[in-house]
N, C-alpha and C positions, 0 to 999 in steps of 0.2 A: 678288856678283851682277852679271853683265854684261847690259847691255841692248843691243839692236840698233836701229838707226834704220830705220824702215820708210818714212819720207817720202822722196820722190825729191829728189835734190840739184838745186837751182836756183841759178844764179849771181845775184848782186845786179845790178840794172840799172846801166848805165854812167851817167856824168854827162850825156852827151848824151841818153840815153833818159829820164832824170829831167826834164831841161829840156823835152824834147818832150812828155812826159806832163803837165807843168805847163801848157804852152801849150794842150794839148788840153782840159784841164779848164776853164781860163779861157774858151776859145772856146766850149765847149759850154754853159757856164752864163751867160756874159755876152753873147755874140753870138747864137748860134743852136744849139739842140740838133742834132746831126748834123754839126757842122763838122768834127770829127775824121774822120768817115766820108768826107766829101767830100775832105779832104786826102789820105786814103789811097787815093783812087781809086774808092771805093764810092759813086758819085754817087747812084744810085737809093736806096740805104739812107739816105744823108744827107738827101736831099730828104724821104723819108718821116718821118724823125725830126724834121726841121724843121716839117713840117705837123702832126705829132703834138704837138710842143711848143706850137704856137699853139693847137691844139684843147685841150690839157690846161690851158693858161693861161686860156683862156676858161671852162672848166668848173671848174677847181680853184684858179685864181689862181696866184700865184708858186710855190706848192708843186708844182703840176703841171709847170711849166716846169723847175724844178730837178730833179724826179724823172726827167723825160724826158732832160735833159742828163746826169744821172749814169748813166742806163742806156746812153746812147750812148757815154759815156766808157768805161764798164766793158766794153762790147762791143769798142771799138777797142783798148783796152790789154791785155785778157786773152782776148778771144774768147768770153767768157761774158756773158750778160745779168746785170743786177744781182741779180735774184731767184735766179739759179743759185748765186751766192756765199752766199746766205743759207739755202739748203736743204741737207739732208743728201745726200751723193752716193749714187747708186744702186749696187746691188751689182755690176752689170756695169761701172761706171765705176772701181771700185777695182782696183788692180793685183793680178795673180795672186800668190799666196803660193808661194814655192818649196817643194818637197817631192816626195814620191813620188806618181806618178800612181796613181789608184785603178782 
């Protein structure tokens, strides 16, 4: 039985990308949520994440700060919010299957 790979091929991140991602996550969690957004030039988004981090910390404590920082990191490293990684993909997000058109 032969199986075919349906996942798209994605290359592994380089060492410099891994180091940059490590710095981003530390900055988002230890300094200010949204730090990685600001470094990438998305200042407006970074400021909003920073304010949201302070608000979440005031309401939920350190868990709110960490959750906001993780979402900011997720958005900067993959382009998706944290909850988008945890939910099932929509039908229109899946790649089209090769075959005969109907």
